N, C-alpha and C positions, 0 to 999 in steps of 0.2 A: 301566281302560278309558279310552282317549283321549277328549277332549271331542268330541262329534259322531259318535263311532263307534257301530256297530250290532252287535247280538249275534246275527246270523244264522249258522247253520252253513253248511258248504260247499255242501250241496244247495240250501238256500234262497237263498244268495247267487247260485248258478248260475241258479236259477229267475228271480230278479229281473233278472239280466243278459239272459236269454233274452226276457223280457217286453219289456225296453227295445229289444232288437234287432228282434223280430218285430212288436211292436205299435206302437212309436214310431219305428221306422226308424233306430235308432242303429247305428253300426258296432260290431262285436263287440269289437274290441280296445279301443276308447275306452270302451265301456260296461263292459267287464270291469275296466279300469284304475280307473274311477270307483268301482265297487262295492268292489273290493279296497282302495282307498285309505281308505274309511270303515269298513272292517271291522276286527275284532280277531282275525282268523284267523291261525293259526301257518303256518309255511312249508309243512308237509305239506298242510294244508287249502287253502291258496291254490293249491297244485299240483292238488289234486283238483277245486277249483272251475274252474280253467282247462281241465282235461281234459273235465269235464262240459259246459261251455259249448261248446267247439270241437267235441267229439265229437257232441253232440246236433245242432248246426247242420250239421255235415258229413254226417251220416247221416239227415238229416230225411226225405227221400223214402222211404227204406227203412223207417224207423220208422213213418211214417204208413201205409204199406202194411200192415205187420204189425198195427198198432193197429186199423185199419179192419176187418180180417177178424174181429175179436172184438167189434164194435159192432153194435147193432141200428139206431142212428141214424147219419146221415152224420157223419163225423169233424169236418168244417168247421163243423157247427152247434153244437159243444160250446163252452162258455165258454173264453175265451182262456187263463186260468190253468190250467184243467183239461187242455186240449190240451197245454200245455207240460209239465205234471206227468206226463202219460202219455208224452210223448216222452222226458223225462228219465229216467223209470223204465225204459222199454223200452230205452233206450240202455245203461243199466247192466246189464240182464239179457242183452242180445244181444251187446254189443261189449266188455264189460269183465270182469275177474275178480272183481268185487264179488259177494258171495253174493246170490242172487235174493231170499232172505228179507229181507235188509237193504234191497235196492232197493225191494221192495214196501212194507215197513213205513214206511220214510222217506217214500215217496211218499204213503202214506195220511195221515201226519202233515201233510204239506203240503196235501193236499186238505181236511183238517179246518180248516185255517187260511184257505185261499183259495177254498173252495167251501162246499157245504152237505151235509147227510146223504145226499142222493141221489147227489151226485157223489163223495162218499167211497166209497159202495158200488160205484159204477161203476169208480173207479180201482182199488179192491181186487180186484174181480172180473176186470177185463181184465188187469191185470198178473199175477195168479195164473194165469190161463189161459195167458198167453204163457210164463211160466216153466215150466209143466207140458208145453208143447208146443214147446219150443225146437228140438227136432230134427225137427219135422214141419211147419215153416212152408212154405206153398205160395207159390211165386213164378211169374211168367209163364214159359212154356216157351221155352228158349233157341232151339231149332230153329224153332219156329213164329213167334216174334216176338223176334228178337235185340235190337232196339232197345229194346223195352219191358223185357226181362229185364235188360239191362245198366243201363238207366236206373234201374230200381228197386233191383236187387241191389247196385249200386255207387253208388247215390244221386247221379246226375248228371242235369241237365235233358234231357228227351227230345230236344229239337231239337238239342242239342250232340252227344249220342251218335249221332244219325242222321247228322250231318255227318261225324263221325270214322269211323264204320263205312264210309261211302262212300270216305273217303280212306285209311284205314289197314287196314281189314278188322276182323273180329270180335275175333280174339285180341289184336291190338295195342291195339285200343280198350279191351279189358278191362284190359290191362296199364297203360295210361295212366290210366284211371279209378282203378285200384287204387293207383297211385303218388300220385295226387292225394289219396287218403284216408289217406295216411301222413303223420305229422308230419314236416316237413322237418328234416334235420340242421342243426346250427349251423355256419356258415362265418364265419371272421373274416379280414378283410384286415389285413395287417400294415402299420403306418405306417413304411415304410422310410426316412423322413426322420429317425426317431429311434431305430430299433432294427432287428433282423433276425428273419427267420422262425426261425432256429435258436435265438436267445435266448428268444423267446417260447415256442417249443415246449418247451425245456428247463425254463423256469419253470413251465409248466403241468403238465408231467410230475412235477415235484417236489411239486406239489399233489395228486398222485394221479389226475390226469385222463388219459383216453385221447385222444390227439391224433394226427393224421396230416396229411401235406401234401396240398394240393389237387392234383388230377391235371393240370390244364391251365394253371394260372398259377403263377408262382414266388413270389408274395407273399401267398399265402393258406394257411390251415390249416382243418381240420375238427375239431371237438370232438364226440366221439361221445355224451357225456352228462355231466350234472352241472355245467354252467357257466351262469351268468347274466351276460351281458356288461354289461348296463346297471348292475349293482351291483358290477362288478369294478373294481379299482384300475387295471388295464390299460386299460380304457376311459376311466376318469376322467382318467388321465394322457395320453390321446391316443396310446396305443401300438397300439391295435387299433380296428377299427370293424366291426360286423356287416354282412356283405354276401355274397350268394349268389355262387357261383363263376362262374355264367353272366354275372352283372352285372359281375364283375371282368374278364371277357374283353373287354368293350366297350372299355375304355381301352387295353388292350393291342393290340387290333385297330386302333384309331385311331392308336396309336404316335406321340404327340406328342414333340417334341424340346425340350430345355432352350433357353430364349430365344425360343421361338415366341410368336406372338399367336394365342390359341385362343378359339373361341366355343362355349359350351354353351347351346343355344337353350332347352331346357326342363329346367332344371338342378335344381330342388328335388326331394328334400331335400338334395342335394349329395354323395351317395355317389360318383357317377361323376366329378363335378367335382373333388373332392378327390383321387381316384385319378389323374386326369389331371395334377394338380399334383405328385403324388409322382413320376410318371414323367418330369416335366419338372425334377425335382430342385428344385422350388420356385424356378425361374428362368424369367423371361418374364412373360406376363400372360394371365389367363383372364377373359373376360367371361362371367358366368354370369347368365342371365336366366330369369325365370319370370313367368307371367301373373298370379299371385296375390300381392299385396303381403305378406300374412302368411307366405307360404312363403319369401320371400326371406331372412328371418331364420334359417330352418333352414340355408340355405347358409352364411351368415355364422357361425352357431354351430358348424357342422361344421368349417369352416376354422380357426376359433379354437381349437377343441379339439385339432386335429391340428398346430397350429403352422404353418399355411400363410398366407402373406401376399401371394400373387400373384393372388388371386381378387377381382374386382370384381363384386359381386352387386347386381342392380337389377331392378325390375319393368319388364318390357317384353313386348309381344305378339310372339311368334315369327313371326307371319304378316307382320309389317311390318319385319323386320330388314334385308331386302334393300335397301330404300330408304334406311335409316339408315347402313348400313356397306358400301357397294358395294366388292367386290374388295379387302377389307381383311385377312382372316384367313388364317393358314397352315393351320389345321386347324379343322374344325367338327364338332360332335356334335349330331345330332338324335335324342334319345331320346324318341320321339314319344308323345303321349297315345294310349292304345289300350284295347281291351276288357279286357286283363289276364287273358286266358284261359290264359296260360302260368304263372300264379302262383296257381292255385286251391288248391293244397296249403297255401299260406301264409294264405289268407283264407277260412276255412270257410263264411262266409255269402255270399261274393261270387258263388258259382255260381248262387244264387237271385236275385241282382240283375241278372244278365246276360240279354240277350235277343238274338234274331237281328236285331232292328231296329237294334241298336247297330252291327252289322257294316256297315250301310249308312251310318251317321252318321260313323264315324271316318275312313274312307279319303279323302274329299274334304278334311278338315281336315289329315290327315297329308301329302297331296300339296301342299297350300297352304303348310304349314310347310317342307317339304323344298325346294320351289321357291324360297321366300324365302331360306332358309338358303344355298342354292347360290349365290345372287347375292352373298353376302358373302365368297366364297372367292377367294383369289388364283389366278392361273394356276399350275398344278402342285400346288395345295393338295389336301388330303385331306378327304373328307366321309364321315362314318359315320352311317348310318341304323339305328336299333335299336328294337325293341319287345319287350314281354314278352307277346306274343300268339302263339297257334298257328295263326291263320287266314290263309290266302293273301291275302284281300282287303286285309288290313292290312300285308302284307309284300311278297311277290314282285310282286303286281299293282301296288302303289304304285310300286315301283322300275321296273317295266317301263313304266308310263305316264310316269314322270319321264324315263327315258332316251329314250323316243320323242319327248318334247318338248324334250329338252336333249342334242343329239348331240355337244356339246362335253364330255360326261362319259363316262367309261369305268369299268366295274367293275374292281376290283383283286383279284388272287388272295390270299385270306386266309391261305394255308397257312404262309407264312414268318413271319407274325406270331403265329400260335397253334400251336406245335409240338404234335403229338399230336392235333390236331383232325381231321385226315383219317383217321387210324387209328381214331378213335373214331366215325367215321361222321357227323361234324358238318358236313362240307363238302358242299354240294349240287353237282350237275353245272353249275349256273349260277354257281358261286363265291359262294354265300351261306352263311352259318353258321346252323345250326339246332340248338338244344339241347332236350332233352326230359327230364322227370323220370324216366320209366321206362327210358330208354336211358342217360342220363348221370349220373343222380343230382343234377341241377341243376334250376333253374327252366326253363320253356320260353321261350327267347329266339330272336329272329331278328336277324341283323346283315348289313348289306351295306356294303362300303367302295367309295367312288367317288373318282376323281381328275379334276380339271378340266384339260382339255387346252389351253385357250386363254382 
């Protein structure tokens, strides 16, 4: 055993990650990485730990509903460790193929270590009752209260389900929530400066992997299962970079040309910045700014790994760029800070960190950044605004306000830049691009391309 490592099994490791997330406010991916780094788990158990952590977080509301129906005291009054052990055990019983007996027995072992005789008895009794009645769990009535049913059954915040039902209707809201509860497939962007999509696909196929081309961009692939990009030589050699297909569409819609001067206002961690550089054939110059100094290094590291040398990364506030670089750039990307409600499938704990209040906080900032960025654009230049949000306040309404205040800008028809987007139903009547997990198998993105007329 390596020095400093611990001998927890997969379930106990998952439990400790969950405690750090729910009780200490840690982010799930960082907490998971930290626990796995000091563990001596083999690859199979590391995979089980990951599934247990993300699954338990993703299905939290549904799990709590089920557990509460078998408790005499309110669930929230239980000790933190016991609440998490019950969630972890219930997740295994309800949502996995793990035998119920194993889920119960292992949970009881954890209760003995993290609780006392009374809580051990409680965990044993509740989980056994759930396993015996798995086919007879009562949920809210869909017809009487569709918001409450979808919120609990699909484990999404009530306020968000309520908004989505008003916009999409019941059936599509169910489909969106269901898609958010599925682990996203892995997409890789090919570094076309060093290799080709065909070469990478052939190499992966020789390794026995199932791969296919991305549907909407020509420099991406999807791997159906069995590939870890961060430990792959292809990643180490800078031949591929993990990126969702919707995120890849951003650079293609911006459509920068070799030799241009380009600005990426909110650039970290650098996925879209380096993609822009690829499309420019590593010729020209990209100014990549981020508000947080420690994130600037992420941009630099990404460029170095991919062999890109036209990116100048620096810490700057995107709200102040207009005064620093008036009418200077040929193309500008504003990948704005947002609620992230379009990427909930990638961040299982994020749905519980979001609130309706955030939707009032982001739009003024987004408009301020967009307005500042617009001032840096040359006449005839292109400006692309994008978010990974599903909400109109952060998307269409920001663009509408911007255009009302800046009549020297026009929307650009996106169809010629993204072949297949119209057929896939991504192009809105107002010439925006919208992608959805349940419709397109991508993250939920919004994009609007503008041109400066004078």
